[in-house]
N, C-alpha and C positions, 0 to 999 in steps of 0.2 A: 463882121458877123462879130455880135454878142455870143461870150463861148458863155457855157451850162456855168464856170465858178463868176464870171462876173453880174451874173441873172443872179442866182445866187448871192453875191456880195448884198448889189443891192436892192433887194430883198430885205436882205440880213442889219442895212442902214435904214430902211424906209423905218425897219417894228422897232430901230433904237433911238428912231424918230416918233413914237407912238403913234405909224399911220398904222388903223388898221390890216391885219393880211387881209382878207380881201380885196381892199380898198386898195393897198398896195401889189397886189396883184396881175390887177385893174391899169394901173400905170404903169405896166411893164415896155411893154410897149411906145406909149405913147413916150415917156423918159427915154426908150432908145432913140426913133428917130428927130428929138431934137438933141441930140448924143447929149445928155443931162441921166448918164449914169454909173458917176461918180461924188462920193463928196466934194474932194477938189471938180470938180466942173458946178453940179449941187449948187456950191461955196462960189461962185460968180455972178451967178444966173439972174434978172431981172425979175424983183418978187412978180411984175402981173405978166410974164408966163409959170412962174411955176402954178401962181392961180389957176390961169385958162388950162391947167393942166389936172391937177386939184382938184378944183371947180368951189373952193374954198380958202378964205383968205385967212382965215388962222390956222389949216391943215396947208400952206402953201409956208406961213411963217414958220412953224415948228419942223421943215422940212430945212429951210433956209437956214434961221441957230445953225443947229442940229449940223449939219454942213459946214459953216463955218467955225464950228468946236471943234469938232474928229482931223477940220484941216488945216487946224493949229496948232493941236497937239500930234500930228505925221509932221507935220514942218517942224517940231519943237523936239522930237524925239530924233530927224533927222540929225538938225543941228548937232547934237547931245553927243549923236551916234560919231561924226566926225575924229569925236577927245579922245574915243575906247582906245583902249592900249588890243594891240590886235588880238592881246590873249581875250578877252573879250568877249570880242566881237565873231570870236571863233562859237561862242554862246546865242550868239542871236537867233529870238527861235528864226524855225522857217517863215518864206512867206504868204502870209495866206490864201494865199491863193496854190498856190502848188498843191496840187494833187496826184495819187499815183491812181496807174491807168487799171479798170476793172480786173483783170488780169493782176497786176502788182498785187492790189484789195484782197484777192480773195488767196494768192499764195503767203500773205502776211498773217493769213487765220489759218495756214496748215496747224491741222489735228499733228498727234504724236497716233506712229503707227507702229504695228508687231512685223519684223519678215518675216515667215512661219522657213526661213533657209538660215535662219537662225535658229532654228530651234528642234530635236529632234522632236517633241511633240509636244503642242505647240498649246493642245485643247488640253493634255494634262499640265501643263502652264501653269495657262487658265483655270483651271478647276482646283489646283493650293492658293489659290491666291485669293486670297479674305483682307479686303479696307477696311480703312476704319475712317467714316465719313460722319456729316448731317447729311438730310434729306434733301437739302437744297438743291446740292451741286448734282445729285444723282437723277431728278428731274433733267436740271440742264442736259446731262449724258443722254439721259433716255431721249427728248422731245429731238436730239440732235441727228440721232442713227435713226429714229423713227418716218425724222424725216428725212430722213434721205430716200427710205420707202415707197413712205404714200405719198409723196410734195418732189418728184425724182429730176421734176426739173428747173427742184430752185436749191441756189449756189450757197455753197455752207455760211455765206455772209451773211445771206437769209434765213438759212435753217440754225445761224446764231444769234439770234437777231429777236426768232420768233421760240428759241425755248429762254431765253432769259424774262421773254411776257408770258411763260405760262407758271416762271417758277416766279418774276419775283411778282403775279397777280392773286397766285395763293398765296403767299408767305405776304400779302396785305389781307386777305379776305380768314388766312388765320386768326390773321393779330385783330382782326377788328373782334372773330369768336372769339380769342382768348378776352378781350379785357383789357386788350395789350396797346389799341390804341384806338383812337376814340373815331368817332362819323359815319363818313358814307365811303366807297369808292368810288372814283372818278366816270367809271362805270352807271353805276348806279344817280352819281348826280345828274345824266344824260350825257356825260361827253363824252363822242364819238360816236352820238346818233347818225347817221348816216353811209354813214364809212362802211366802206366793205373789210369783210371781217373772215377767217376761218375761224373750226375750229380746230384743235387739239388737246389729244387727253379730255373732251369731254370742255371744254375750258373759250369762248371764245374773244378772240383776237381780232383787236381791231387794227388792219394794212391801212398802207400805201403803196400801190403799183410805183417802180423804178422807171418809168419807162427812158430808151435810148444806156441801158446799161449793158453791157454786151460785152457780158466776159467770158462768153467761148469763145468769142471772135479778135478776144484781144485787144477792143474798141474799137475794130476796124469799120468801116462801114456808120461811124460815130457823124462824122464834120459833115457830113448833109442834113445834121435833121438841127428841125429848129431848135435851139436852146432851151423856146418860153416848150414845145411841145414833150422836149425831155422832163419842160419844171411841172408838167400835167401832175405826174407821182406826187408834185409837192403841194399840189393844188385841194388835191381830196383831202389835205390837211383842214382844211375851212370846213369840212362839215361836224363842227364839232356847236359845241351849247352855246354859246355864245355868235359864232359864226352865220350857223346855217340861216337867219333871218336876212342876214347881208349880203349873203353870197347862197343865191339857193342851188344844191347839187342836186346827187342825188340819194333820193332816199330809201332806199332798200336796202339788206346788206344783206349776208349769203342765206338766210335763212327765206326770204322772197326773190332768190332768185336771180338778182341781178346782171346783165352782162357785160364784161368788159369794154365791146363794142356790138354791136348788130342787131339781130332779131329777136326782140323778147320771148317770143315764142316758137323759140326751136327746143324742143328736148334738154331738159337737167344731164347732164354729163353725158350729151350727145354728143360731142366733139376732147371734150379737155378730155387729156391720162393726167388728171389730179383729179378730182374726185371730194380734195379735200375743198376747194373755191368750187362755188356751185356759180359759178359765169364763164358766157359759151370763149371760143375767140375766135375772131372769121379771119375772112383771106387766109394770106396762107399763116398766121401766123396762132401751129396750134398747141404752141408752149403757154404755159403762164405769165405772162410777163414777173423777175425777180422782185420780191417784198421789204418790205421795214414794214417790224412791228410798230405800229405805236405805241410812247410813253402817255400815255391817260392821265392821270399824275399828274410829269411834270408839267403837260399842258392845261391841266387844271389852276394850278397853282402861279403858270408865269404869264400879265397882261400885256406884257410885248413878244418879238419875235424870238422864240429864242437861239441861245446858237450855244454848239456843243465847244473848246475851247482847245482842240487844232484840228487843221483840213490834213495832217500829212499819211492823218490813217487811209484818206481814202471815203472819210463818212462825211454826205452832207452839211456842212457848217447848217447850223438855221433850224432844224428840224427838229422835231422830242423823238427820238426813235428809242426803242435800248438797242442798246451797241453790243458789238455781238465782239466787239475785243473782250471791253469786261467781260462779258461771259468764254470767252475764251480763257479766259488771266483769272475768272475765280474754280476753273476745269481742272486746267494745270498745275492749281497747288491745291486739294482738296481734297486728295486719297490717300494717306497714308499707308501703310501697310498696319495690320491691325497686328497685335502685338499676342494675340489669339491663335495664327500662325507658329510665331517663333519667335522667341525672344528677341529682342532687339542684342545686337554684339558687342561689347563692351566699348567703350572712345577709347580711343590710344591720348593716352597722357598729353601730347604733344603735337594730335593732333588741333589748328586750328579752327576757327567758331567758322571760314568764311570756306575751309574745304569742307567742315562737314555742314552748313545751309546747299554746299552743290551737293553734294549728295544725296543730302533729303527732297532736293528741287529731280535731283534723275529718278528718283528712287518716284517720285510722287505722277513723273510724269509716263514715266514704264508702266503705271501699277491703270492710268489712264488711258495708255491704249490697250492694255488687255480688258480694260471695264468692256473702251470703244466695239473691240472688236466681238467678245461675246453680246453684247447687244446688237453690230450684225448678224454669230451666223439663229439668234435667234429669231429677227428677223427674218432672214432670207427667208431662213426655213416653216415660216410660215406666209408670207406676202402673195406667192405663186396662189396659195387653196383659198384663202378668204377674199381675196386681195386687200386696200387699200382702206375700207372706207371702218372695213367689221377689227383688220390689226389697231386702227387705232379707240376702235372700243376697247379693244385688249388691253392697250399694253397700261392702262393706269391699272389693272388687275395685278398684270406683272408687274407693275412697278410695287405694288404695293406688298408684294408678300417678297419681295428680297430687302426693302426700305431698309435700315437700322432703329430696330428698334427702343423709344424713350421712352422716358416717364410723361403719362399724360399729364394732359393743360399746357398751365406755367410752366409747373415744371423740367416738361418737355421741351421748353422753345429752345431752336437751335440744337437740340438736346443732338452726339455723336452715338456709334454702334458701328456694329460688326456688314458689314456686307460681303455676301460670301459665293462667291462668278460661280461659283460648281450650281448655288442655288436658279440662278439663272442659264445657264445650260439644259437644265434637267429640265427648263418648256418650253424646248425645242420640241417641232414638232415629229 
C-alpha cells in the first residue's frame, strides 16, 4: 500500500510538472496501479503509457521530461554526497519523506505553562504582570486559548494554524485599509469559494479537514486507512477560484450548513460538540476532524503545487496552510516585560551577550505562560454560562479592551504598548 507521504510526494512532483491539481488528484490511483509513483519510475515509463493515463500527449511529455530532470538531479546529488567529508554529511537535510507521528507533532508544539505549585499566589503574580508587545501576537494568543474552549476537539496544531490565520488575515485587511498595501484580499478575489470554513472572532477562515490525523491515539488505527482517503482533506483544497470548474466540489461553506458527510436535513448543531463548524458528523464520529487553516493569499500567488520547505515538523508538504510552528514561535518571542511595571535591573558589565539573550528568551516564554493562563481563567469563567458561540462573539470585545494602545493610522502600524494582565482577570465572570 502506498503511504500517505508517498502520495504527497507524488502530488508535489506532479505540481512541479505543471499538472493542474484537480487532474493530479484524479490520476493518483491510475499511477499507483501502474507502479509509477516516483520520479525515477516515471522517468523510465514509455510515453504511450503516460499518455494513456493523462489522456494528453503534451501533459505526458511534461511529466516524462520533469521526471527525467528530477531523477538526474537526484543521481548527481547522490554521487556528490559520496565525496563529502563525514562532518558535512552530518548536516545533510532530512529525508523529505521523514515525518513525525501525530503525537510527536503535538508535543513539538507544546506551549509554556505555569505550575500552580511553584507559586504562592499565581493570580497575584499574574495581576502584577505588564507585558510590552504589539497587537498581532496578542490576537494569536487570544485565538489559541479561545478555541481551546469553543473548539475543544481540535488539537493544538489546528488551534495554532487557525490563530495564525485570524492574525494574518486581520493584518492584511488593516494594511489595505490604511493604504500600506494595495489590491484586494484573496477572499475578495474569490479564492476559497466552496471551501469549508469556520468563524473565529468574527473572521471567516477557509479550512481543510485533516482526515486520518489520529493525534489522540498516537497514530494507532491509521495503518488500515487508504492514503487516498486520508488525502481527501487535500482534495478540498481544490475548491478555489481556478480549480472549481476543473474539479467540481461542494459549493457550500459554514453559512450554508454543508455537512461533512450524511444527511443535509439534519438540524444544525444537533450532534456536534463544536458549534463553530456548522456541519454534522455521522456514524460514530461525533467529533469534528482536525483542521488546517488555508492560506489563500499564498494559494492565489502560486500557479503550481505549493511546497513547504521541510517535512521534519510533520506538516503536510505541498499544502498552503498557516504553519502552526510559525504561530508558536511568534508568540514565544513577542511578550517582553514592560518597564512600566518595574525598571529592568542594570546588566552586569561582564555578562555575555548569549547569557543576556537566554535570560530574555526565558522571560518572554514565562510571560507567554502567564498570558495564556490568564486567558484560560477568563474563558473558563464564561464558557459554561454563555456557551461557545457567545464566547466567541464576546472575545473580540475583550481583546479590544486589553490590547496595546497605539497611534491611529499608519503611524500606529506594528506599534507596541502595554498589556496589563490584571485587566484580563477583571473581565472574568
